[in-house]
NUROKE-858838 format. One record per atom (N, C-alpha, C, O, CB): residue in one letter; z, y, x negated. Coordinates in steps of 0.05 Angstrom, whole numbers, padded with zeros to 5 digits, always signed. Glycine has a CB too. Layout:
<rs>
aZYX;...
</rs>
This chain:
<rs>
m+00860+02865-00574;m+00865+02836-00578;m+00893+02832-00589;m+00901+02846-00608;m+00844+02824-00597;g+00909+02814-00577;g+00936+02809-00586;g+00937+02790-00609;g+00918+02775-00615;g+00952+02798-00563;h+00959+02790-00623;h+00964+02772-00645;h+00965+02743-00634;h+00980+02738-00615;h+00990+02779-00660;p+00950+02724-00644;p+00948+02697-00633;p+00974+02683-00631;p+00979+02668-00612;p+00929+02681-00649;l+00992+02688-00650;l+01018+02674-00649;l+01035+02684-00626;l+01050+02669-00613;l+01033+02677-00675;e+01032+02710-00620;e+01049+02721-00599;e+01036+02717-00571;e+01050+02718-00551;e+01053+02751-00604;k+01010+02713-00570;k+00997+02708-00545;k+01005+02680-00534;k+01006+02676-00510;k+00967+02709-00548;r+01011+02662-00552;r+01018+02634-00544;r+01049+02632-00545;r+01060+02626-00565;r+01005+02613-00562;v+01061+02636-00522;v+01090+02639-00521;v+01105+02614-00530;v+01128+02616-00539;v+01099+02645-00493;e+01093+02591-00528;e+01107+02566-00536;e+01111+02564-00566;e+01128+02549-00574;e+01092+02542-00526;y+01096+02580-00582;y+01099+02579-00611;y+01120+02600-00619;y+01115+02624-00616;y+01072+02583-00625;q+01143+02591-00629;q+01164+02609-00636;q+01168+02614-00666;q+01179+02634-00674;q+01189+02600-00624;n+01159+02595-00683;n+01160+02599-00711;n+01139+02582-00725;n+01126+02566-00712;n+01189+02593-00722;y+01136+02585-00751;y+01115+02571-00765;y+01118+02540-00764;y+01098+02526-00763;y+01114+02580-00793;y+01143+02531-00764;y+01147+02502-00762;y+01139+02491-00735;y+01128+02469-00732;y+01177+02495-00768;d+01144+02507-00714;d+01137+02500-00687;d+01106+02498-00684;d+01096+02481-00670;d+01148+02520-00667;i+01092+02516-00698;i+01063+02516-00697;i+01052+02490-00708;i+01034+02478-00697;i+01052+02540-00712;l+01064+02481-00731;l+01054+02456-00743;l+01067+02432-00731;l+01061+02409-00739;l+01060+02458-00773;e+01086+02436-00712;e+01100+02414-00698;e+01114+02395-00718;e+01110+02371-00717;e+01080+02398-00682;i+01130+02407-00735;i+01145+02392-00755;i+01174+02403-00756;i+01178+02426-00749;i+01132+02394-00783;p+01193+02387-00765;p+01221+02397-00767;p+01224+02416-00791;p+01206+02416-00809;p+01240+02374-00770;f+01245+02431-00792;f+01249+02451-00813;f+01253+02439-00841;f+01248+02452-00861;f+01273+02468-00806;d+01262+02414-00842;d+01267+02401-00868;d+01244+02384-00878;d+01248+02366-00894;d+01292+02385-00866;s+01220+02388-00868;s+01197+02373-00876;s+01191+02378-00906;s+01196+02399-00916;s+01172+02380-00859;t+01180+02357-00919;t+01172+02360-00947;t+01145+02375-00948;t+01132+02379-00927;t+01169+02332-00960;q+01138+02385-00971;q+01112+02399-00974;q+01089+02381-00967;q+01069+02389-00956;q+01109+02410-01003;e+01092+02355-00974;e+01070+02336-00967;e+01068+02333-00937;e+01046+02332-00926;e+01076+02308-00980;e+01090+02332-00923;e+01090+02330-00893;e+01078+02355-00881;e+01064+02353-00861;e+01119+02325-00883;i+01084+02378-00893;i+01072+02403-00883;i+01042+02403-00885;i+01028+02410-00867;i+01084+02427-00898;s+01033+02394-00909;s+01004+02393-00913;s+00990+02373-00894;s+00969+02380-00883;s+00998+02384-00942;k+01002+02350-00890;k+00991+02330-00872;k+00990+02341-00843;k+00970+02338-00829;k+01007+02304-00873;a+01012+02355-00835;a+01013+02366-00808;a+00992+02387-00804;a+00979+02389-00783;a+01041+02378-00802;y+00988+02404-00824;y+00968+02425-00823;y+00940+02413-00819;y+00925+02422-00802;y+00969+02442-00848;h+00933+02394-00836;h+00906+02382-00834;h+00902+02366-00809;h+00880+02366-00797;h+00901+02364-00859;r+00923+02353-00799;r+00921+02338-00774;r+00917+02357-00751;r+00899+02352-00734;r+00947+02321-00770;s+00932+02378-00750;s+00929+02397-00728;s+00902+02412-00729;s+00890+02417-00709;s+00952+02418-00728;k+00894+02418-00753;k+00868+02432-00756;k+00845+02415-00746;k+00827+02425-00733;k+00864+02440-00786;n+00847+02389-00753;n+00826+02371-00743;n+00827+02368-00713;n+00806+02366-00699;n+00829+02344-00756;t+00851+02368-00702;t+00855+02365-00673;t+00842+02388-00657;t+00829+02384-00637;t+00884+02363-00666;y+00845+02413-00667;y+00836+02436-00653;y+00809+02447-00663;y+00801+02469-00655;y+00856+02458-00654;s+00796+02432-00680;s+00770+02440-00690;s+00748+02437-00668;s+00754+02425-00647;s+00762+02425-00715;q+00725+02448-00673;q+00704+02446-00653;q+00694+02418-00649;q+00680+02412-00629;q+00681+02464-00661;d+00701+02400-00667;d+00692+02372-00665;d+00709+02358-00643;d+00700+02337-00633;d+00695+02358-00691;s+00732+02369-00637;s+00750+02357-00617;s+00741+02366-00589;s+00756+02381-00576;s+00780+02363-00622;i+00719+02357-00580;i+00707+02366-00554;i+00726+02360-00531;i+00727+02376-00512;i+00681+02352-00549;a+00741+02338-00532;a+00758+02331-00510;a+00779+02352-00503;a+00787+02355-00479;a+00773+02305-00516;l+00787+02368-00523;l+00807+02388-00518;l+00797+02410-00499;l+00813+02422-00484;l+00815+02401-00544;y+00771+02414-00498;y+00760+02436-00482;y+00762+02431-00452;y+00756+02448-00436;y+00732+02441-00489;s+00771+02407-00445;s+00776+02401-00416;s+00802+02414-00407;s+00806+02419-00383;s+00776+02371-00411;v+00820+02419-00426;v+00846+02430-00419;v+00851+02457-00432;v+00870+02471-00425;v+00868+02411-00426;m+00834+02464-00452;m+00838+02489-00466;m+00810+02502-00470;m+00790+02488-00474;m+00852+02485-00493;t+00809+02528-00469;t+00784+02542-00474;t+00778+02542-00504;t+00796+02538-00521;t+00784+02570-00463;k+00753+02547-00511;k+00746+02549-00539;k+00762+02572-00553;k+00770+02569-00576;k+00716+02554-00542;g+00766+02594-00538;g+00781+02616-00549;g+00810+02609-00555;g+00821+02617-00575;g+00780+02639-00530;e+00822+02593-00538;e+00850+02584-00542;e+00851+02566-00567;e+00870+02569-00583;e+00860+02569-00517;c+00832+02549-00570;c+00832+02531-00594;c+00829+02548-00619;c+00841+02543-00639;c+00809+02511-00592;e+00812+02569-00618;e+00808+02586-00641;e+00833+02602-00647;e+00840+02606-00671;e+00785+02606-00636;d+00848+02610-00627;d+00874+02624-00631;d+00893+02605-00646;d+00907+02614-00664;d+00886+02633-00604;i+00894+02580-00637;i+00912+02561-00650;i+00904+02557-00679;i+00921+02555-00696;i+00912+02535-00635;l+00878+02555-00684;l+00869+02551-00711;l+00877+02574-00729;l+00885+02570-00752;l+00838+02547-00712;l+00875+02598-00719;l+00884+02622-00734;l+00914+02620-00739;l+00924+02627-00761;l+00877+02648-00719;a+00929+02612-00718;a+00958+02610-00721;a+00965+02589-00742;a+00983+02592-00758;a+00971+02602-00694;l+00950+02567-00742;l+00955+02545-00762;l+00950+02556-00790;l+00965+02550-00809;l+00936+02521-00757;e+00929+02572-00794;e+00923+02583-00820;e+00946+02601-00830;e+00954+02600-00853;e+00896+02598-00820;e+00956+02617-00811;e+00978+02635-00818;e+01003+02619-00826;e+01016+02625-00846;e+00984+02655-00795;a+01009+02600-00809;a+01033+02584-00814;a+01031+02569-00841;a+01051+02569-00856;a+01037+02563-00792;y+01008+02558-00847;y+01005+02543-00872;y+01004+02562-00896;y+01012+02554-00918;y+00979+02526-00871;s+00995+02586-00892;s+00995+02605-00915;s+01023+02611-00924;s+01027+02619-00947;s+00980+02631-00907;i+01042+02608-00906;i+01070+02613-00913;i+01084+02587-00921;i+01096+02585-00943;i+01085+02626-00890;l+01083+02567-00903;l+01098+02542-00908;l+01085+02525-00930;l+01098+02509-00943;l+01100+02526-00883;g+01059+02529-00935;g+01045+02514-00955;g+01051+02524-00983;g+01045+02510-01003;g+01016+02514-00951;d+01063+02548-00985;d+01070+02559-01011;d+01101+02558-01014;d+01115+02572-01000;d+01060+02589-01014;p+01111+02541-01032;p+01140+02537-01034;p+01156+02563-01036;p+01178+02566-01024;p+01147+02520-01058;s+01146+02583-01052;s+01162+02607-01056;s+01162+02624-01030;s+01183+02635-01023;s+01150+02624-01079;k+01139+02626-01017;k+01138+02640-00991;k+01154+02626-00970;k+01167+02638-00953;k+01109+02644-00982;r+01153+02599-00970;r+01168+02584-00951;r+01198+02589-00955;r+01213+02592-00935;r+01162+02554-00953;s+01207+02590-00980;s+01235+02594-00985;s+01244+02621-00975;s+01266+02623-00963;s+01241+02593-01015;a+01228+02642-00979;a+01234+02668-00969;a+01235+02669-00938;a+01252+02682-00926;a+01214+02689-00979;y+01216+02654-00926;y+01215+02653-00897;y+01239+02639-00885;y+01251+02648-00866;y+01189+02639-00888;d+01246+02616-00898;d+01270+02601-00889;d+01295+02618-00890;d+01312+02617-00873;d+01273+02575-00905;k+01297+02633-00912;k+01321+02650-00916;k+01322+02672-00895;k+01343+02678-00884;k+01321+02662-00944;a+01298+02684-00889;a+01297+02705-00869;a+01303+02695-00841;a+01315+02709-00825;a+01270+02718-00870;r+01295+02671-00836;r+01299+02659-00809;r+01326+02644-00806;r+01333+02636-00784;r+01277+02641-00802;g+01340+02641-00828;g+01365+02626-00827;g+01362+02596-00826;g+01380+02582-00817;g+01381+02635-00804;f+01339+02586-00835;f+01334+02557-00834;f+01347+02543-00858;f+01352+02519-00857;f+01304+02552-00834;s+01351+02557-00880;s+01361+02545-00904;s+01389+02533-00899;s+01407+02547-00890;s+01363+02566-00927;g+01392+02507-00906;g+01417+02494-00902;g+01424+02487-00873;g+01446+02478-00868;g+01439+02510-00914;k+01406+02492-00855;k+01411+02487-00826;k+01409+02457-00820;k+01390+02444-00829;k+01391+02503-00809;k+01427+02447-00805;k+01427+02419-00798;k+01405+02414-00777;k+01403+02429-00757;k+01454+02410-00786;i+01388+02394-00782;i+01366+02388-00764;i+01373+02365-00746;i+01382+02344-00756;i+01341+02382-00780;t+01369+02368-00721;t+01375+02346-00702;t+01349+02338-00689;t+01331+02354-00684;t+01396+02354-00681;s+01346+02312-00684;s+01322+02303-00671;s+01323+02308-00641;s+01345+02312-00630;s+01318+02272-00676;f+01300+02309-00628;f+01300+02313-00599;f+01277+02296-00587;f+01258+02290-00601;f+01296+02343-00592;r+01280+02289-00562;r+01260+02273-00549;r+01246+02289-00528;r+01227+02303-00534;r+01273+02247-00537;g+01256+02288-00503;g+01243+02302-00482;g+01249+02332-00481;g+01234+02347-00470;g+01249+02290-00456;k+01272+02339-00493;k+01280+02367-00490;k+01265+02385-00509;k+01259+02378-00531;k+01310+02370-00496;s+01258+02409-00498;s+01243+02428-00514;s+01262+02442-00534;s+01285+02445-00529;s+01230+02449-00497;k+01251+02449-00557;k+01266+02464-00577;k+01271+02492-00568;k+01253+02505-00557;k+01252+02464-00605;k+01296+02502-00573;k+01302+02530-00566;k+01304+02545-00592;k+01323+02542-00607;k+01329+02532-00550;i+01284+02562-00597;i+01282+02576-00622;i+01277+02605-00617;i+01261+02613-00600;i+01259+02564-00639;e+01289+02622-00633;e+01285+02650-00631;e+01259+02658-00644;e+01249+02644-00661;e+01309+02666-00644;p+01247+02680-00635;p+01221+02689-00647;p+01224+02693-00677;p+01245+02700-00687;p+01212+02714-00633;f+01202+02689-00691;f+01202+02693-00720;f+01202+02722-00726;f+01193+02739-00710;f+01178+02679-00733;p+01213+02730-00750;p+01214+02758-00757;p+01187+02768-00768;p+01169+02752-00774;p+01236+02763-00778;d+01184+02794-00770;d+01160+02804-00782;d+01162+02800-00812;d+01182+02808-00824;d+01156+02835-00775;l+01142+02788-00824;l+01141+02784-00853;l+01117+02799-00864;l+01111+02821-00854;l+01140+02754-00860;e+01104+02788-00883;e+01081+02801-00894;e+01058+02798-00874;e+01058+02782-00856;e+01073+02789-00921;k+01038+02815-00878;k+01014+02814-00860;k+01000+02787-00862;k+00996+02777-00885;k+00995+02837-00867;p+00993+02774-00840;p+00980+02748-00841;p+00954+02749-00858;p+00941+02770-00859;p+00973+02739-00813;v+00948+02727-00870;v+00925+02725-00887;v+00899+02734-00872;v+00883+02748-00883;v+00922+02697-00898;f+00896+02724-00847;f+00871+02729-00833;f+00869+02758-00823;f+00849+02766-00812;f+00868+02710-00811;l+00891+02774-00827;l+00890+02802-00820;l+00893+02820-00844;l+00900+02844-00842;l+00912+02809-00799;k+00888+02809-00868;k+00893+02824-00893;k+00876+02850-00895;k+00884+02868-00909;k+00888+02806-00917;n+00853+02850-00882;n+00835+02873-00883;n+00841+02894-00861;n+00828+02915-00860;n+00806+02865-00881;v+00861+02888-00845;v+00868+02907-00824;v+00888+02927-00835;v+00906+02920-00849;v+00881+02892-00799;s+00884+02953-00828;s+00902+02973-00838;s+00930+02970-00826;s+00933+02957-00806;s+00892+03002-00831;d+00951+02981-00840;d+00978+02979-00830;d+00981+02991-00803;d+00996+02981-00786;d+00998+02992-00850;e+00967+03013-00798;e+00968+03027-00772;e+00957+03009-00750;e+00969+03006-00729;e+00953+03053-00773;d+00934+02997-00755;d+00922+02979-00735;d+00939+02954-00731;d+00941+02944-00709;d+00893+02971-00744;f+00950+02944-00753;f+00967+02921-00751;f+00992+02926-00734;f+01000+02909-00718;f+00976+02911-00779;s+01003+02950-00736;s+01026+02958-00720;s+01017+02959-00690;s+01032+02951-00673;s+01037+02985-00729;a+00994+02970-00686;a+00984+02972-00658;a+00979+02945-00646;a+00985+02941-00622;a+00957+02988-00657;i+00970+02926-00662;i+00966+02898-00653;i+00992+02887-00643;i+00993+02874-00622;i+00954+02881-00675;h+01013+02891-00658;h+01039+02880-00651;h+01050+02893-00625;h+01063+02879-00609;h+01059+02884-00673;k+01046+02919-00622;k+01055+02932-00598;k+01040+02921-00573;k+01053+02916-00553;k+01051+02962-00600;e+01014+02918-00576;e+00999+02907-00554;e+01007+02878-00548;e+01007+02869-00526;e+00968+02908-00560;a+01014+02863-00570;a+01022+02835-00567;a+01047+02833-00551;a+01051+02813-00537;a+01025+02822-00594;e+01065+02853-00553;e+01091+02852-00539;e+01085+02851-00509;e+01099+02837-00494;e+01108+02876-00546;v+01066+02867-00500;v+01058+02867-00471;v+01048+02840-00463;v+01055+02830-00442;v+01038+02889-00466;s+01030+02828-00480;s+01019+02802-00474;s+01041+02781-00473;s+01040+02763-00456;s+00998+02794-00494;k+01060+02784-00491;k+01081+02764-00492;k+01099+02765-00467;k+01107+02744-00457;k+01099+02768-00517;i+01105+02789-00458;i+01121+02791-00434;i+01106+02779-00410;i+01119+02765-00394;i+01127+02821-00428;a+01080+02783-00408;a+01065+02772-00386;a+01064+02741-00388;a+01066+02728-00368;a+01036+02783-00386;a+01062+02731-00413;a+01062+02702-00417;a+01089+02690-00409;a+01090+02669-00397;a+01055+02695-00445;v+01110+02703-00417;v+01137+02693-00411;v+01141+02692-00381;v+01151+02672-00370;v+01159+02711-00423;n+01132+02712-00367;n+01135+02712-00337;n+01119+02690-00325;n+01127+02678-00305;n+01126+02739-00326;r+01096+02684-00336;r+01078+02664-00325;r+01090+02636-00329;r+01089+02619-00311;r+01050+02665-00337;f+01102+02631-00352;f+01111+02605-00359;f+01141+02601-00353;f+01152+02579-00356;f+01106+02599-00387;a+01155+02622-00345;a+01184+02620-00340;a+01190+02600-00318;a+01176+02598-00298;a+01195+02648-00333;l+01212+02585-00323;l+01221+02566-00303;l+01248+02576-00292;l+01266+02583-00308;l+01224+02537-00315;d+01251+02576-00266;d+01276+02585-00254;d+01287+02562-00237;d+01277+02555-00216;d+01271+02610-00235;y+01309+02550-00248;y+01320+02527-00234;y+01350+02524-00242;y+01358+02534-00263;y+01305+02501-00241;t+01365+02509-00226;t+01393+02504-00232;t+01395+02479-00249;t+01386+02458-00241;t+01410+02501-00206;v+01408+02482-00272;v+01410+02460-00291;v+01428+02437-00280;v+01450+02442-00270;v+01422+02470-00317;d+01417+02413-00281;d+01432+02389-00273;d+01438+02374-00298;d+01421+02361-00310;d+01415+02372-00253;p+01464+02375-00308;p+01471+02362-00333;p+01464+02333-00334;p+01456+02323-00355;p+01501+02366-00338;q+01468+02319-00312;q+01462+02290-00312;q+01432+02285-00316;q+01424+02267-00331;q+01471+02278-00286;l+01415+02300-00302;l+01387+02297-00305;l+01377+02306-00333;l+01359+02294-00344;l+01372+02312-00283;e+01389+02327-00343;e+01383+02336-00370;e+01388+02314-00391;e+01373+02311-00410;e+01398+02362-00377;e+01410+02300-00387;e+01417+02278-00405;e+01397+02256-00403;e+01389+02244-00423;e+01445+02268-00399;q+01387+02250-00379;q+01367+02230-00375;q+01341+02238-00389;q+01328+02221-00401;q+01362+02225-00345;i+01334+02263-00387;i+01310+02273-00400;i+01313+02271-00431;i+01295+02262-00444;i+01304+02302-00392;e+01336+02279-00441;e+01341+02278-00470;e+01340+02250-00481;e+01330+02246-00503;e+01368+02290-00476;s+01350+02231-00466;s+01351+02203-00477;s+01328+02186-00469;s+01326+02163-00477;s+01377+02190-00467;c+01310+02197-00453;c+01287+02181-00443;c+01269+02172-00466;c+01261+02188-00482;c+01271+02197-00422;e+01262+02147-00466;e+01244+02136-00486;e+01217+02129-00475;e+01197+02125-00490;e+01256+02111-00499;e+01215+02127-00448;e+01189+02121-00435;e+01186+02139-00411;e+01199+02135-00391;e+01187+02091-00428;f+01168+02159-00413;f+01164+02177-00391;f+01143+02166-00372;f+01119+02164-00378;f+01154+02205-00402;t+01152+02158-00349;t+01134+02147-00328;t+01124+02170-00311;t+01134+02192-00312;t+01149+02126-00310;g+01103+02164-00296;g+01092+02185-00278;g+01113+02193-00257;g+01115+02217-00251;g+01067+02174-00264;e+01128+02174-00248;e+01149+02180-00228;e+01170+02199-00239;e+01179+02217-00226;e+01162+02154-00218;f+01178+02194-00265;f+01199+02210-00277;f+01188+02238-00283;f+01202+02258-00280;f+01209+02197-00303;l+01163+02240-00290;l+01151+02266-00295;l+01151+02282-00269;l+01156+02307-00269;l+01122+02263-00306;k+01145+02269-00247;k+01145+02283-00221;k+01173+02292-00214;k+01177+02315-00204;k+01135+02264-00198;t+01193+02276-00220;t+01221+02283-00215;t+01228+02308-00231;t+01241+02326-00221;t+01240+02260-00223;i+01220+02309-00256;i+01225+02332-00273;i+01211+02357-00263;i+01222+02379-00262;i+01217+02327-00302;r+01186+02354-00255;r+01171+02376-00244;r+01184+02388-00220;r+01187+02413-00218;r+01142+02368-00237;e+01192+02371-00201;e+01205+02380-00177;e+01233+02393-00183;e+01240+02413-00171;e+01208+02358-00157;y+01247+02381-00202;y+01273+02391-00210;y+01271+02419-00222;y+01288+02436-00217;y+01286+02372-00231;k+01249+02424-00237;k+01246+02450-00250;k+01230+02470-00232;k+01223+02492-00241;k+01231+02447-00276;g+01226+02462-00207;g+01214+02481-00187;g+01185+02488-00191;g+01177+02510-00184;g+01230+02505-00187;v+01169+02470-00203;v+01141+02476-00207;v+01125+02459-00187;v+01124+02434-00190;v+01132+02470-00237;d+01113+02471-00167;d+01097+02455-00148;d+01070+02448-00161;d+01063+02459-00182;d+01093+02471-00122;i+01056+02430-00148;i+01030+02421-00160;i+01010+02444-00162;i+00995+02444-00181;i+01019+02398-00142;g+01010+02462-00143;g+00992+02485-00145;g+00997+02502-00170;g+00978+02509-00184;g+00995+02502-00120;r+01022+02508-00176;r+01028+02524-00200;r+01022+02508-00225;r+01012+02519-00245;r+01058+02533-00199;m+01028+02482-00225;m+01023+02465-00248;m+00993+02466-00254;m+00984+02467-00277;m+01033+02436-00243;s+00977+02464-00233;s+00948+02464-00236;s+00938+02491-00247;s+00920+02492-00264;s+00934+02458-00209;d+00950+02512-00237;d+00942+02539-00245;d+00948+02544-00275;d+00932+02556-00289;d+00956+02560-00228;i+00971+02535-00284;i+00979+02539-00312;i+00964+02521-00331;i+00954+02530-00352;i+01009+02534-00315;t+00961+02496-00324;t+00949+02477-00342;t+00919+02475-00340;t+00905+02464-00358;t+00960+02450-00337;k+00908+02485-00318;k+00879+02483-00312;k+00871+02454-00307;k+00847+02446-00310;k+00862+02495-00335;i+00890+02437-00299;i+00885+02409-00292;i+00883+02408-00262;i+00899+02421-00248;i+00908+02390-00303;s+00864+02393-00251;s+00860+02392-00222;s+00885+02380-00209;s+00899+02363-00221;s+00835+02376-00215;k+00890+02388-00184;k+00913+02377-00169;k+00910+02347-00166;k+00930+02332-00167;k+00915+02390-00142;t+00886+02337-00163;t+00881+02309-00160;t+00890+02293-00185;t+00903+02273-00183;t+00852+02303-00154;y+00882+02303-00208;y+00890+02290-00233;y+00920+02291-00237;y+00932+02272-00247;y+00876+02303-00257;i+00933+02313-00229;i+00962+02315-00232;i+00975+02294-00215;i+00994+02280-00224;i+00972+02344-00223;r+00966+02291-00190;r+00977+02270-00172;r+00972+02242-00184;r+00989+02225-00182;r+00965+02273-00144;n+00948+02238-00195;n+00941+02212-00206;n+00959+02206-00230;n+00966+02182-00235;n+00912+02211-00214;i+00965+02226-00246;i+00983+02222-00269;i+01011+02214-00259;i+01023+02195-00270;i+00985+02248-00286;e+01021+02228-00239;e+01048+02222-00229;e+01049+02195-00214;e+01069+02182-00215;e+01056+02244-00210;n+01027+02188-00202;n+01026+02162-00187;n+01017+02139-00206;n+01016+02116-00197;n+01007+02164-00164;e+01010+02146-00230;e+01000+02127-00250;e+00975+02112-00238;e+00972+02088-00241;e+01022+02106-00258;d+00958+02127-00226;d+00934+02117-00215;d+00913+02118-00237;d+00894+02134-00236;d+00924+02133-00189;f+00916+02100-00257;f+00900+02101-00281;f+00870+02097-00276;f+00853+02107-00290;f+00910+02081-00300;d+00864+02082-00255;d+00835+02076-00249;d+00820+02102-00240;d+00796+02103-00242;d+00833+02055-00227;n+00835+02122-00232;n+00823+02146-00223;n+00829+02170-00242;n+00829+02193-00234;n+00831+02153-00195;l+00834+02163-00267;l+00838+02183-00288;l+00816+02179-00309;l+00804+02158-00311;l+00866+02180-00301;p+00810+02200-00324;p+00788+02198-00344;p+00797+02182-00368;p+00817+02168-00367;p+00780+02226-00353;a+00782+02183-00390;a+00788+02168-00414;a+00815+02175-00426;a+00826+02196-00420;a+00766+02173-00435;l+00826+02157-00442;l+00853+02160-00453;l+00857+02187-00467;l+00878+02199-00464;l+00859+02138-00472;v+00837+02196-00483;v+00841+02220-00498;v+00844+02244-00479;v+00859+02263-00486;v+00817+02225-00517;y+00831+02244-00456;y+00834+02265-00437;y+00862+02264-00423;y+00875+02284-00419;y+00812+02264-00415;i+00870+02239-00417;i+00896+02236-00404;i+00918+02246-00422;i+00936+02260-00413;i+00901+02206-00398;r+00917+02240-00448;r+00937+02250-00466;r+00938+02280-00466;r+00959+02292-00467;r+00932+02239-00495;g+00914+02293-00466;g+00913+02322-00466;g+00925+02333-00440;g+00939+02354-00441;g+00884+02331-00468;f+00920+02320-00418;f+00931+02329-00392;f+00962+02327-00393;f+00976+02346-00385;f+00920+02312-00369;v+00972+02304-00401;v+01001+02300-00402;v+01014+02319-00421;v+01036+02329-00417;v+01008+02271-00409;y+01000+02325-00443;y+01011+02344-00463;y+01015+02371-00450;y+01036+02384-00453;y+00991+02346-00488;q+00994+02381-00436;q+00996+02407-00422;q+01017+02406-00400;q+01032+02426-00396;q+00969+02414-00411;y+01019+02385-00386;y+01038+02381-00364;y+01067+02383-00376;y+01083+02398-00365;y+01034+02353-00350;a+01072+02369-00398;a+01099+02369-00410;a+01105+02396-00421;a+01128+02405-00419;a+01100+02347-00432;k+01086+02409-00433;k+01090+02435-00445;k+01098+02455-00424;k+01115+02472-00429;k+01065+02445-00460;t+01086+02454-00401;t+01092+02472-00378;t+01121+02468-00369;t+01134+02488-00362;t+01073+02467-00355;l+01131+02444-00371;l+01158+02438-00362;l+01178+02442-00385;l+01202+02435-00382;l+01160+02409-00352;q+01169+02452-00408;q+01186+02458-00431;q+01198+02433-00442;q+01222+02432-00450;q+01207+02478-00423;l+01182+02411-00442;l+01190+02386-00455;l+01177+02385-00482;l+01162+02403-00490;l+01182+02362-00437;n+01183+02364-00497;n+01170+02360-00523;n+01143+02347-00516;n+01142+02323-00511;n+01188+02341-00542;p+01121+02363-00517;p+01095+02353-00507;p+01084+02329-00523;p+01073+02311-00511;p+01075+02374-00509;d+01088+02329-00549;d+01078+02306-00565;d+01092+02280-00558;d+01080+02259-00554;d+01080+02312-00595;y+01118+02282-00556;y+01134+02258-00550;y+01127+02247-00522;y+01124+02223-00519;y+01164+02264-00552;v+01126+02265-00503;v+01120+02257-00475;v+01092+02245-00473;v+01088+02224-00461;v+01123+02281-00456;a+01073+02259-00485;a+01045+02249-00483;a+01042+02222-00497;a+01028+02204-00487;a+01026+02270-00496;n+01055+02219-00520;n+01053+02193-00534;n+01067+02171-00518;n+01057+02148-00517;n+01066+02195-00562;s+01089+02178-00506;s+01104+02158-00489;s+01087+02149-00466;s+01085+02125-00459;s+01130+02170-00480;y+01075+02169-00452;y+01059+02162-00428;y+01034+02146-00435;y+01029+02126-00422;y+01051+02188-00414;t+01020+02153-00456;t+00996+02139-00463;t+01002+02111-00474;t+00987+02092-00470;t+00980+02155-00484;k+01025+02108-00487;k+01034+02082-00496;k+01038+02064-00473;k+01032+02040-00473;k+01059+02084-00514;r+01050+02075-00452;r+01055+02060-00427;r+01028+02052-00414;r+01026+02029-00404;r+01072+02077-00407;l+01009+02070-00415;l+00983+02064-00403;l+00969+02041-00418;l+00957+02024-00405;l+00965+02089-00404;k+00972+02041-00444;k+00959+02020-00460;k+00970+01992-00455;k+00957+01972-00459;k+00962+02027-00490;k+00995+01991-00445;k+01009+01966-00440;k+00998+01952-00414;k+01000+01928-00411;k+01039+01970-00437;r+00986+01967-00397;r+00979+01956-00371;r+00957+01935-00373;r+00949+01923-00352;r+00970+01979-00352;
</rs>
């Protein structure tokens, strides 16, 4: 079994796991932790349409590890110093995904405290193989268009049409999008065509768009919120 943080390639550091900026207050960290924990708990049945129970459990474990460090000011300070976050200028982002280097090895995660050092080392070695496979699966190979990148960065309302433009620009066909996100091709087309009458309840749509945006290496929360806000206006 691989380390849950390393199995999920989109999570690059503890702040990314909690979906908060590096300069968040302790109160904001606590709120983000409890919000995310509630989102991925077993009570959030809607999530299981786009994620397996095992994936949700992996995220919950990752959240616990992240909060065990960031929720403790002294541990957070040591982590920030090790990662070079201390004194770093924070910039906001909209559609563009954050580019962050992997986090360093620190102390053994809380939920693995009973695992021997030898077994813990083996877990990390096995996780490297899983991470490489995940990177290959989610990697995007496309020629950067500065003008379109600027449109993505400044976009305040992600329409279905614009999402389709981004998908095609990044070379992800509907078949691959469906394979990665586990969303049916029909729903993907309905999202892009904004055929809201043939989409499920709002909570499911948000989950679909979140996975769609994440696959395209966009800011999934921002894109999903933008799309659902547009849906509510109709």
